C-alpha positions in Angstrom: 24.0 1.2 -39.0 24.1 0.8 -35.4 21.3 2.7 -33.0 21.8 6.0 -31.5 22.8 5.5 -27.5 19.9 4.4 -25.6 19.5 5.9 -22.1 20.0 3.8 -19.4 16.8 4.0 -16.8 18.0 3.9 -13.4 16.2 1.9 -10.5 13.3 3.4 -8.9 14.4 6.2 -6.3 14.7 5.4 -2.7 14.0 1.7 -3.4 12.5 -0.7 -0.6 15.2 -3.2 0.5 13.1 -5.3 2.0 10.7 -6.4 -0.8 10.6 -10.1 -1.7 14.0 -11.6 -3.8 13.3 -13.0 -7.1 14.6 -16.4 -7.4 18.4 -16.8 -7.4 20.1 -18.1 -10.4 23.6 -18.0 -8.8 23.1 -18.0 -5.2 23.1 -14.5 -5.3 20.9 -12.0 -3.7 18.4 -10.1 -5.6 16.3 -7.0 -5.4 14.1 -4.6 -7.0 13.9 -5.6 -11.0 15.3 -2.4 -13.3 14.2 -1.9 -16.3 15.7 -3.2 -19.3 18.3 -1.2 -21.0 21.2 -1.5 -23.8 23.5 -4.3 -23.1 27.1 -3.6 -22.2 29.4 -3.2 -25.2 33.4 -2.1 -25.9 33.2 2.0 -26.6 36.7 2.6 -28.2 37.8 6.0 -29.3 35.8 8.3 -31.3 33.9 7.9 -34.5 37.5 9.1 -36.4 39.7 6.0 -34.8 42.3 5.4 -32.6 44.3 8.1 -33.9 42.2 10.4 -32.3 41.5 8.7 -29.0 41.8 11.9 -27.0 39.4 14.1 -28.6 36.9 16.2 -26.8 33.8 14.6 -25.1 30.6 14.6 -27.0 27.9 17.6 -26.3 26.1 18.1 -23.6 22.9 17.2 -25.5 24.1 13.6 -26.2 26.0 13.0 -23.1 22.8 11.5 -20.9 23.1 11.4 -17.2 21.8 7.6 -17.2 23.1 6.2 -20.5 24.8 3.2 -20.8 26.6 1.3 -23.6 28.8 3.6 -25.0 32.8 4.2 -24.1 34.6 7.6 -24.4 38.0 5.5 -25.3 39.3 2.9 -27.0 40.7 -0.2 -24.6 42.2 -1.5 -27.6 45.7 -1.1 -27.0 47.9 -1.0 -24.1 49.0 -3.2 -21.3 45.7 -4.9 -20.7 46.1 -6.7 -23.7 47.0 -10.5 -23.3 49.7 -10.2 -25.8 47.9 -11.0 -28.9 49.1 -8.6 -31.5 46.4 -6.2 -32.6 46.2 -6.0 -36.3 45.3 -2.3 -37.6 41.7 -3.5 -39.0 40.8 -4.2 -35.8 41.6 -1.0 -33.8 40.2 0.7 -36.5 36.5 -0.9 -36.7 36.8 -1.3 -33.0 37.3 2.7 -32.6 35.2 3.3 -35.5 31.8 1.6 -33.7 31.9 4.7 -31.4 28.6 4.4 -29.2 27.7 1.4 -28.4 24.2 0.1 -28.4 21.9 -2.8 -29.3 21.1 -3.1 -33.2 18.0 -1.2 -34.6 16.3 0.0 -37.7 14.1 -1.3 -40.5 16.9 -3.2 -41.7 17.3 -5.5 -39.0 17.2 -9.3 -39.6 13.9 -11.3 -38.2 14.2 -12.4 -34.6 14.9 -15.8 -35.2 17.8 -15.0 -37.1 18.8 -12.4 -34.6 18.5 -15.1 -32.0 20.6 -17.5 -33.9 23.1 -15.1 -34.5 23.2 -13.7 -30.9 23.7 -17.6 -30.1 26.8 -17.4 -32.5 28.3 -14.6 -30.8 28.0 -15.5 -27.3 29.9 -18.4 -28.4 32.6 -16.6 -30.0 32.5 -14.3 -26.6 32.7 -17.1 -24.4 35.9 -19.0 -26.6 37.9 -15.6 -27.0 41.5 -16.2 -25.8 42.7 -12.6 -26.0 41.4 -9.2 -24.6 41.4 -8.1 -28.3 38.8 -11.0 -29.4 36.7 -10.5 -26.5 36.6 -6.6 -27.5 35.6 -8.1 -30.7 33.0 -10.3 -29.6 31.5 -7.5 -27.7 31.1 -5.4 -30.7 29.4 -8.8 -32.7 26.8 -9.0 -30.1 26.0 -5.2 -30.1 24.9 -5.7 -33.7 22.9 -9.0 -33.1 20.8 -7.9 -30.7 17.9 -4.6 -30.7 18.1 -2.8 -27.2 14.0 -2.0 -27.0 13.7 -5.9 -27.1 16.5 -7.0 -24.4 15.1 -8.9 -21.9 16.3 -9.9 -18.9 17.0 -13.5 -19.9 19.1 -12.5 -22.7 21.1 -9.9 -20.4 21.8 -12.7 -18.3 23.0 -14.5 -21.2 25.2 -11.8 -22.3 26.5 -11.3 -18.9 27.2 -15.1 -18.5 29.4 -15.1 -21.5 31.5 -12.1 -20.3 31.6 -12.7 -16.4 33.3 -10.5 -14.2 36.8 -11.3 -14.6 37.0 -9.2 -17.7 35.5 -5.9 -16.0 37.6 -6.6 -13.1 40.9 -6.2 -14.8 39.6 -3.1 -16.4 39.2 -1.5 -13.1 42.8 -2.5 -11.9 44.5 -1.7 -14.9 46.4 1.7 -14.3 48.1 2.1 -18.0 45.5 3.7 -20.7 46.1 3.2 -24.3 48.4 5.4 -25.8 46.9 9.1 -26.1 44.0 7.7 -24.1 43.0 9.2 -20.8 44.3 7.2 -17.6 41.0 6.2 -16.6 40.3 4.6 -20.0 40.1 1.0 -18.9 38.0 2.0 -15.5 35.7 3.8 -17.2 35.1 0.5 -19.8 34.9 -1.6 -16.4 32.7 1.0 -14.6 30.3 0.9 -17.6 29.7 -3.2 -18.2 29.2 -3.1 -14.1 26.3 -0.6 -14.6 25.3 -2.6 -17.2 25.4 -5.7 -15.3 23.4 -4.1 -12.4 20.4 -3.4 -14.6 20.0 -6.8 -13.8 18.6 -7.0 -10.2 19.7 -10.4 -9.3 23.5 -9.5 -10.4 22.7 -6.0 -8.7 23.3 -8.3 -5.6 26.2 -10.2 -6.5 28.7 -10.0 -4.2 31.2 -9.4 -6.8 29.2 -6.1 -7.4 29.2 -6.0 -3.6 32.9 -5.9 -3.3 33.1 -3.0 -5.9 31.4 -0.6 -3.5 34.6 0.8 -2.3 35.5 1.8 -6.2 32.2 3.0 -6.9 33.0 5.1 -3.7 35.9 6.6 -4.6 34.9 7.7 -7.8 32.2 10.1 -6.3 34.7 11.6 -4.2 37.4 12.0 -6.9 38.1 15.4 -8.7 35.5 15.8 -11.8 36.7 16.4 -15.3 34.5 16.2 -18.1 36.0 12.9 -19.5 35.0 11.7 -16.2 31.1 12.4 -15.8 30.1 9.0 -17.3 32.4 7.3 -14.8 30.1 9.1 -12.0 26.7 8.6 -13.8 28.1 4.8 -14.2 29.1 4.8 -10.6 25.8 6.2 -9.3 23.9 3.6 -11.5 25.7 0.6 -9.7 24.8 2.2 -6.1 21.5 3.1 -7.2 21.0 -0.7 -7.8 22.8 -2.2 -4.9 20.5 -0.2 -2.6 17.5 -2.1 -4.4 18.7 -5.5 -3.3 17.9 -7.3 0.2 21.7 -6.8 1.2 22.6 -3.4 -0.3 21.6 -1.2 2.2 23.7 -3.1 4.5 26.5 -3.5 2.6 26.7 0.1 1.3 26.9 1.6 5.1 29.5 -0.3 6.3 31.3 -0.1 3.4 31.7 3.7 3.2 29.1 5.0 1.2 27.8 7.6 3.6 30.4 9.4 3.7 31.1 9.5 0.2 28.2 10.7 -0.5 27.7 13.2 2.1 31.1 14.2 0.6 29.6 14.2 -3.2 26.4 16.7 -2.1 28.3 18.7 0.8 31.2 19.8 -2.2 28.6 20.3 -5.0 30.1 17.6 -7.1 28.9 15.9 -10.2 25.6 14.1 -9.8 25.4 15.6 -5.8 21.6 15.6 -6.4 22.0 11.7 -6.9 23.9 11.8 -4.1 21.3 13.1 -1.6 18.9 11.0 -3.1 20.8 7.9 -1.9 21.1 9.4 1.3 17.8 9.8 2.0 17.3 6.4 0.8 19.8 4.7 3.2 18.5 7.0 6.2 14.6 5.9 5.5 16.1 2.2 6.5 19.5 2.4 8.1 19.3 5.6 10.2 20.8 4.5 13.3 24.1 2.7 11.7 24.4 5.4 9.4 24.9 7.8 12.2 27.0 5.7 14.4 29.3 5.1 11.3 29.1 8.3 9.9 27.7 11.0 12.3 30.5 14.0 11.2 29.8 13.1 7.6 25.9 13.7 8.5 26.5 16.5 10.3 28.4 18.2 7.6 25.3 17.2 5.1 22.7 19.0 7.7 25.0 22.0 8.2 24.9 22.9 4.8 21.3 22.2 4.7 20.6 24.6 7.8 22.9 27.0 6.4 20.5 27.4 3.3 17.6 27.2 5.2 18.3 30.2 7.1 19.6 32.2 4.3 16.6 31.0 1.7 13.7 34.1 1.0 11.9 31.7 -1.3 9.9 29.0 -2.0 13.6 27.0 -1.2 12.9 27.1 2.6 9.7 25.3 2.4 11.0 22.5 0.5 14.0 22.3 2.9 11.4 22.3 5.5 10.7 18.7 3.9 13.7 17.6 3.9 15.4 18.6 6.9 13.5 15.9 8.9 15.6 13.2 7.4 18.4 14.9 8.8 17.5 14.9 12.4 18.6 11.8 14.2 16.2 10.3 16.7 19.2 8.1 17.8 21.8 10.6 18.2 21.0 13.8 20.2 22.2 16.7 18.1 22.3 18.9 21.6 25.0 16.6 22.5 27.5 17.9 19.8 28.4 21.5 19.2 28.1 21.5 15.3 24.7 19.7 15.9 23.7 22.7 18.5 24.7 25.3 15.6 22.4 23.6 13.1 19.5 23.1 15.6 19.9 27.1 16.2 19.9 27.8 12.9 16.7 25.6 11.9 15.1 27.3 15.1 15.8 31.1 13.6 14.5 29.7 10.1 11.4 28.7 11.8 10.9 31.4 13.7 11.1 33.7 10.5 8.4 31.3 8.8 5.9 30.9 11.5 6.1 34.5 12.2 4.9 35.1 8.9 1.5 35.2 7.4 1.5 31.7 5.3 -1.0 29.7 3.2 -1.5 25.8 4.7 0.6 24.9 2.0 3.7 26.7 3.6 2.8 26.3 7.4 2.0 22.4 7.3 5.8 21.3 6.2 6.8 24.4 9.7 4.9 22.2 11.4 6.1 18.8 10.9 9.8 19.9 11.0 9.0 21.5 14.3 7.2 18.0 15.6 10.1 16.2 14.2 12.6 18.3 15.9 10.9 18.3 19.6 10.8 14.2 18.9 14.5 14.1 18.7 15.4 17.0 21.2 12.6 17.5 23.1 12.3 21.3 23.8 16.5 21.8 24.1 17.0 23.0 20.5 14.6 26.4 21.6 16.8 28.8 23.6 15.9 29.8 27.0 14.2 33.2 27.6 11.4 35.7 26.2 12.2 34.7 22.8 12.3 30.9 23.1 9.2 31.1 25.2 7.5 32.9 22.9 8.2 30.5 20.1 7.0 27.8 22.1 3.9 29.2 22.9 3.1 30.0 19.4 4.4 26.6 18.3 1.7 25.0 20.7 -1.1 27.6 19.6 -0.5 27.0 16.1 -0.9 23.1 16.3 -4.0 23.6 18.6 -5.6 25.5 16.1 -4.7 23.2 13.1 -6.4 20.2 15.7 -9.4 22.0 15.9 -9.7 23.3 12.1 -9.6 19.8 11.1 -11.1 17.6 13.7 -14.1 20.1 14.9 -16.0 20.2 11.7 -14.5 17.2 9.7 -14.6 16.7 6.0 -13.4 13.2 5.5 -11.7 13.8 2.2 -10.2 17.2 4.1 -9.6 15.2 7.3 -7.8 12.7 5.0 -5.2 14.8 3.4 -4.3 16.4 6.7 -3.7 14.0 8.9 0.0 13.6 8.7 0.3 17.3 9.9 -2.4 17.0 12.4 -0.4 13.8 14.1 2.5 16.7 14.0 0.8 19.2 15.7 0.1 15.7 18.5 3.8 15.8 19.3 3.7 19.4 19.4 0.6 19.5 22.2 2.4 16.8 24.2 5.6 18.8 24.2 3.2 21.7 25.3 1.7 19.2 28.2 5.1 18.6 29.4 6.6 22.3 29.4 3.2 23.5 31.1 4.0 20.5 34.1 7.5 22.0 34.4 7.9 23.2 38.1 11.4 24.1 37.6 13.8 24.9 34.0 10.3 25.7 32.1 10.3 27.8 28.9 6.9 29.0 29.7 5.9 31.6 32.3 2.8 30.8 34.7 0.8 33.0 32.5 1.7 31.1 29.4 1.0 28.2 31.2 -2.6 28.7 31.8 -3.2 30.1 28.7 -2.0 27.2 26.8 -3.9 24.6 29.2 -6.9 26.6 28.3 -5.8 26.3 24.8 -5.3 23.1 24.5 -8.3 22.2 26.5 -10.4 23.1 23.5 -7.9 21.3 21.0 -8.5 17.7 23.2 -12.3 18.6 23.0 -11.9 18.3 19.1 -10.2 15.3 19.6 -12.7 13.6 21.4 -15.5 14.9 19.4 -13.4 13.5 16.2 -13.2 10.0 18.0 -16.5 9.6 18.8 -17.4 10.0 15.0 -15.4 6.7 14.3 -16.7 3.9 12.8 -15.6 0.4 13.1 -13.9 -0.3 10.0 -11.6 2.7 10.4 -10.5 1.7 14.1 -7.1 -0.1 12.3 -6.6 3.7 10.5 -2.7 4.8 12.2 -4.0 8.1 12.7 -7.0 7.0 14.9 -4.1 5.4 17.1 -2.1 8.8 17.0 -5.5 10.1 18.3 -6.1 7.9 21.0 -2.1 8.3 22.3 -1.9 11.8 22.4 -6.1 12.0 24.3 -3.9 9.6 26.5 -1.2 11.8 27.3 -3.8 14.6 28.5 -6.0 12.1 30.2 -2.4 11.0 32.4 -1.8 15.1 33.3 -5.3 16.5 33.5 -7.9 14.7 35.4 -10.4 17.4 35.9 -11.0 19.2 32.4 -13.2 17.4 29.9 -14.1 14.9 32.9 -18.0 14.5 31.4 -16.3 14.2 27.6 -13.8 11.4 28.5 -16.4 9.3 30.7 -18.5 9.2 27.4 -15.9 8.2 25.5 -14.7 5.3 27.8 -16.3 2.6 26.2 -14.8 3.5 22.8 -11.3 3.6 24.4 -11.9 0.4 25.8 -13.2 -1.4 22.9 -10.5 0.0 20.9 -7.6 -1.0 23.4 -9.4 -4.7 23.5 -9.5 -4.7 19.8 -5.9 -4.2 19.3 -4.9 -6.2 21.9 -6.8 -9.1 20.9 -5.6 -8.7 17.5 -2.0 -8.4 17.7 -1.8 -12.1 18.1 -0.5 -12.0 21.6 -0.9 -15.5 22.5 1.1 -16.6 19.6 5.1 -16.9 19.1 5.5 -16.3 23.6 7.5 -18.9 25.5 4.7 -21.8 26.7 6.5 -21.1 30.3 5.7 -19.2 33.1 9.1 -16.9 32.2 10.6 -17.0 35.7 13.3 -19.0 34.8 14.4 -17.6 31.5 15.7 -14.2 32.4 14.7 -10.5 31.8 14.5 -9.6 28.2 16.2 -5.7 27.2 14.5 -5.4 23.7 11.9 -3.0 23.1 11.0 -4.9 20.1 8.8 -7.1 21.9 6.3 -4.1 22.8 2.9 -4.7 21.0 3.1 -3.2 17.7 -0.2 -0.8 18.2 0.0 -1.2 22.3 -3.0 1.8 22.9 -3.0 0.5 26.6 0.5 1.4 27.0 -0.7 5.2 26.7 -4.0 4.8 28.4 -2.6 3.1 31.3 -2.1 6.5 33.3 -5.2 7.9 32.4 -6.9 4.9 33.8 -5.1 4.8 37.0 -6.4 8.4 37.6 -10.3 7.2 36.5 -10.3 3.9 38.7 -9.6 6.5 41.7 -13.1 7.9 41.1 -16.4 5.9 41.3 -18.4 7.3 38.2 -15.4 6.4 35.6 -14.4 2.8 37.6 -17.8 2.0 37.4 -17.6 2.5 33.3 -14.4 0.8 33.1 -15.7 -1.8 35.1 -19.0 -2.2 33.3 -17.1 -2.2 30.3 -15.0 -5.0 30.7 -11.8 -3.2 31.2 -10.4 -5.1 34.6 -10.4 -8.5 32.8 -8.5 -6.7 29.8 -5.9 -5.0 32.0 -4.9 -8.5 33.9 -4.8 -10.1 30.5 -2.8 -7.3 29.5 -0.3 -7.5 32.3 0.3 -11.3 32.3 1.4 -10.6 28.7 3.3 -7.9 29.3 5.1 -10.0 32.1 6.1 -12.5 29.4 7.7 -10.0 27.1 9.8 -9.0 30.2 10.8 -12.4 30.9 10.8 -13.9 27.1 14.6 -14.0 26.7 17.8 -14.4 28.4 19.8 -11.6 30.0 19.2 -8.6 32.5 16.8 -5.9 31.2 18.4 -2.5 30.9 16.7 0.1 33.4 13.1 1.1 32.6 11.7 -0.2 29.5 8.3 1.1 28.2 7.2 -2.8 29.4 8.3 -1.8 32.9 6.6 0.9 33.0 3.4 -0.6 31.8 3.3 -2.9 34.6 3.9 -0.7 37.5 1.1 1.5 36.0 -1.0 -1.7 35.9 -0.1 -2.4 39.3 -1.4 1.1 40.2 -5.0 0.6 38.8 -5.1 -2.7 40.3 -4.3 -1.4 43.7 -6.9 1.0 43.1 -9.4 -1.7 42.4 -8.6 -3.9 45.3 -9.1 -1.3 47.6 -12.4 0.4 46.4 -13.9 -2.8 45.0 -13.1 -5.9 46.5 -15.7 -8.1 45.2 -14.7 -7.7 42.0 -11.3 -9.5 42.7 -13.3 -12.1 44.2 -15.8 -12.7 41.2 -13.3 -11.8 38.0 -11.6 -15.2 37.6 -8.7 -13.2 36.0 -7.6 -12.2 38.8 -6.7 -15.7 40.0 -4.2 -15.7 37.3 -2.6 -12.6 38.0 -2.1 -13.6 42.0 -0.9 -16.9 40.5 1.8 -14.7 38.4 2.3 -12.3 41.1 3.5 -15.0 43.4 6.2 -16.7 41.0 7.3 -12.8 39.8 8.5 -11.2 43.1 11.4 -14.3 44.1 12.6 -13.6 40.4 12.7 -10.2 40.0 13.6 -8.9 43.9 17.6 -9.9 43.4 17.0 -8.1 39.6 19.5 -4.9 39.9 17.5 -1.3 38.9 14.2 -2.9 39.2 13.1 -2.5 42.8 10.4 0.2 41.8 8.6 -2.9 40.0 9.7 -5.3 42.7 7.6 -2.8 45.4 4.4 -2.9 43.4 4.2 -6.3 42.9 5.3 -6.9 46.5 2.7 -4.4 47.7 -0.2 -5.7 45.1 0.5 -9.2 45.8 0.1 -8.7 49.4 -3.1 -6.5 49.4 -5.1 -9.3 46.7 -3.9 -12.2 48.9 -5.8 -10.4 51.7 -8.9 -10.4 49.1 -8.1 -13.9 48.1 -6.8 -15.6 50.9 -9.2 -18.8 50.0 -7.7 -19.5 47.2 -6.0 -22.5 46.3 -2.8 -20.9 45.1 -2.5 -19.3 48.4 -2.7 -22.6 50.7 0.5 -23.0 51.5 1.8 -23.8 48.4 5.5 -23.4 47.7 4.9 -20.5 45.1 3.3 -18.8 47.8 5.7 -19.4 50.9 8.0 -18.3 48.6 6.7 -15.0 47.6 5.8 -13.7 51.1 9.3 -14.8 51.7 10.8 -12.7 49.1 8.1 -9.8 50.5 9.4 -10.3 54.2 12.8 -10.0 52.3 11.8 -6.5 50.8 10.1 -5.0 53.8 13.0 -6.1 56.0 15.7 -4.8 54.0 14.6 -1.0 53.4 16.1 0.3 56.7 19.3 0.1 58.4 21.1 1.5 61.5 23.9 4.4 60.9 26.0 6.5 62.9 24.2 10.1 63.8 27.0 12.2 63.0 25.0 15.0 65.5 25.2 12.7 68.1 26.6 9.2 69.7 23.8 7.3 69.1 22.9 5.4 65.7 20.0 6.5 63.9 17.6 4.4 61.5 18.0 5.2 57.7 16.6 4.3 54.5 18.9 1.4 52.9 21.5 2.4 50.4 20.1 0.1 48.0 17.0 1.6 48.5 17.9 5.3 48.5 17.4 6.2 44.6 14.1 4.4 44.3 12.6 5.7 48.2 10.8 8.4 46.5 8.6 6.1 44.0 8.2 3.5 46.8 7.8 4.9 50.2 4.1 5.0 49.9 4.1 1.2 48.4 6.4 0.3 51.2 4.0 1.6 54.2 1.3 0.2 52.0 3.0 -3.2 52.1 3.7 -3.0 56.0 0.1 -2.8 56.4 -1.1 -5.5 54.1 1.2 -7.9 55.6 -0.2 -7.4 59.1 -3.5 -8.1 57.5 -2.5 -11.1 56.1 -0.9 -12.6 59.6 -4.4 -13.4 60.8 -5.3 -15.1 57.3 -2.4 -17.7 56.8 -1.2 -19.6 60.2 2.1 -20.4 58.5 3.2 -17.0 57.9 4.7 -16.2 61.5 6.8 -19.1 60.9 8.0 -17.6 57.6 8.8 -14.1 59.6 10.9 -16.2 61.7 12.5 -18.0 59.8 13.6 -14.7 57.6 15.1 -13.6 61.5 13.3 -10.2 61.2 12.1 -10.2 64.7 15.7 -9.9 66.0 17.1 -7.7 63.6 14.1 -4.9 64.2 14.4 -5.4 67.7 17.9 -5.0 67.9 17.8 -1.9 65.4 15.3 -0.3 67.7 17.2 -1.2 70.8 20.6 0.8 69.4 19.1 3.8 67.2 17.5 7.0 69.1 14.3 7.1 69.2 14.0 10.5 67.5 15.3 9.3 64.6 12.4 6.9 64.0 9.2 9.0 62.9 5.8 8.2 64.4 4.4 7.2 60.8 7.5 4.3 60.7 6.9 3.4 64.4 3.0 3.0 63.6 3.8 0.5 60.6 6.5 -1.5 62.5 3.8 -1.7 65.6 0.9 -3.0 63.4 2.8 -6.4 61.8 4.8 -7.0 65.5 1.3 -6.5 66.9 -0.1 -9.2 64.7 2.7 -11.3 65.0 2.5 -11.5 68.9 -1.1 -12.0 69.1 -1.1 -15.1 66.2 2.3 -16.8 67.0 3.6 -17.6 70.5 7.0 -17.9 69.2 7.0 -14.7 67.3 5.9 -13.4 70.9 8.6 -14.8 72.7 11.3 -13.8 70.3 10.2 -9.9 70.8 10.2 -10.5 74.5 13.5 -12.1 74.7 15.1 -9.0 72.8 13.3 -6.5 75.5 10.4 -5.9 73.1 8.4 -4.5 76.3 11.4 -2.0 76.9 11.3 -0.6 73.3 7.8 -0.7 72.9 7.6 1.6 75.8 10.1 3.6 74.6 9.0 4.3 71.3 4.9 4.5 72.3 3.7 1.4 70.9 1.1 0.9 73.6 -0.9 -1.3 71.6 2.3 -4.1 71.5 3.3 -3.2 75.3 -0.2 -4.4 76.1 -0.1 -7.4 73.9 3.5 -8.4 75.5 2.7 -7.7 79.0 -0.6 -10.0 78.8 0.5 -13.5 80.5 
């Protein structure tokens, strides 16, 4: 007798599409291997023969969701047949076979005999000239092999004998055998494809991938008892496709996300499997999923959020772990009314949870969900007003308590199990820092801010304590990176609290950042050019995988302005590390052609690093002269500014580089790269252009005169670059006596003529004292160092406007003969 139907084993849930492919057999994509199962075979009507083709389905106990190898109805009659006469004996034998399975049992033939028999059966299958012969051959195949012994090679032999043509015709046939349901042939075709998909190589075949829309249609079609097996087979195929390298992309582009969402929202048969597949697709292609199917995914989120709000049992905590998968980082939910409604329901559900007395196992998922929302939406999902402010304060308070409990007296085993929730608490603490810093539109009241700052100070004390215990072999732990990152956020904003503790931790922080930077292989894979001609890259992906320095830079910028922490940073080699980091980040920025989108993290890192170097130039000029890496940095600055200045939307970075270059040039005046080289002249030319184009004359509505105002091109960035511009003017004045060729560069730029004309035309009251002092500083040095410059100033009524603006030193210099 034939064995009972074998259960089809599903591919592992949430398969990894990035797994290495197995060697291709026919030029197809491959994926993660699936366990062997029963082979595809024709399943006819019922065990009672063709006359009872429409009998009720088998009882639920024998209709396994994952089964394959048997069909509900017979394909032996109907328009699919090739025209060959169907003998009653064939129809009866075909239908009477019932559930199709590989042969098994105590009376089976020896393995060698079975192999020879299978070969003959496959020959018959390949040589079949009609549908009837093909069905008959399939039946013979089922008698020739055991399901439990069916290896991938045998499965592939069976597939090679059947091919895709026959199941394709089954799927497209719309005329079922007399007395059978209309989906009979389609069900047979789906089961054959489901059997093929047990071979991971076949699951990635283009013929399978092309059937994805068919599988989707099955999931969204009305379900009746006779069609559940088709739905099982469709899920079987989709799950197998998901495990292939191309699978996720194909599923997303061919509409599977929408079909899965429909199946889940409507509670269709197999909706739990729809949710599992959705989770897998979101895990590997979240951005694409939300770009293509946001309304459908929002419908799922809406259903989940409603259940979350209403649940009063353990389901609520299970949903806490499920909901984060449907909170997109790429598509802010607050921009959509339906998304906002979902967020409000989640907020109300979380408020209920966190306002209750909970165990750790119940509170932890809630904290992780809240952190996920903070990452995706900031604090916008929390309503304004007293209720919202209390909720936010409670969240940050709970996060700080959790961090202290875990890190102050760390038990290695306990800490290991709590790293995920503590990392979520770090997100909540960072949001607490941001809200405390807001002067306007903050959710928190001043009293709440002061209280939270004290609580967070204690939590950051625990973070510092934990980091001081870290061993060298633990430095690659992502949790250490998360801890350093959150500490960097605290150091960037709070410079007075925990100063002693942070100073003591600085050697570790420098060592950690240096280790990650050096081990990231930054020197490999970068273009071997200075990057100036290549253009600016717009990709964030070039940032170092674990760029600890990026998060420490703002804190280091504060610390280098103070004596003791600056001395520690210098003694630990931080300046050389920062130079190397700057050079790397500049290469990243210019490594690909194209124009950079405004303000990436790489550009922000470069700006902050410039601030650190400016502090060092002012407070430790000897270090700049002695550290060889600063010569390399100077060379990069000289080449960078002429390229960067014309770029749109990068004026802040250009201002930083111009000012830093001028300040360093005063210290490194004797350096070879500054001795009248082409790059030096181009840098100073760009600097003069940056400084000279900052102000223009414009009509003053309140008077008949013109006024001196910030140039329109500088207006949007002036708040960020104002101090840099004044410092740059001061540094340029200091460079004039050091570089004899510099006055000639000023003359070539015709800055003196333009400035003289502007000062002559505008009302003196429109030029504030600080601006007058900046202009006088540069003009005075030029008049002293260069006779041609002095003559140009005089020829443009210099003495008159110098007297008018109170530039006494310049007026005296010009009056000397």
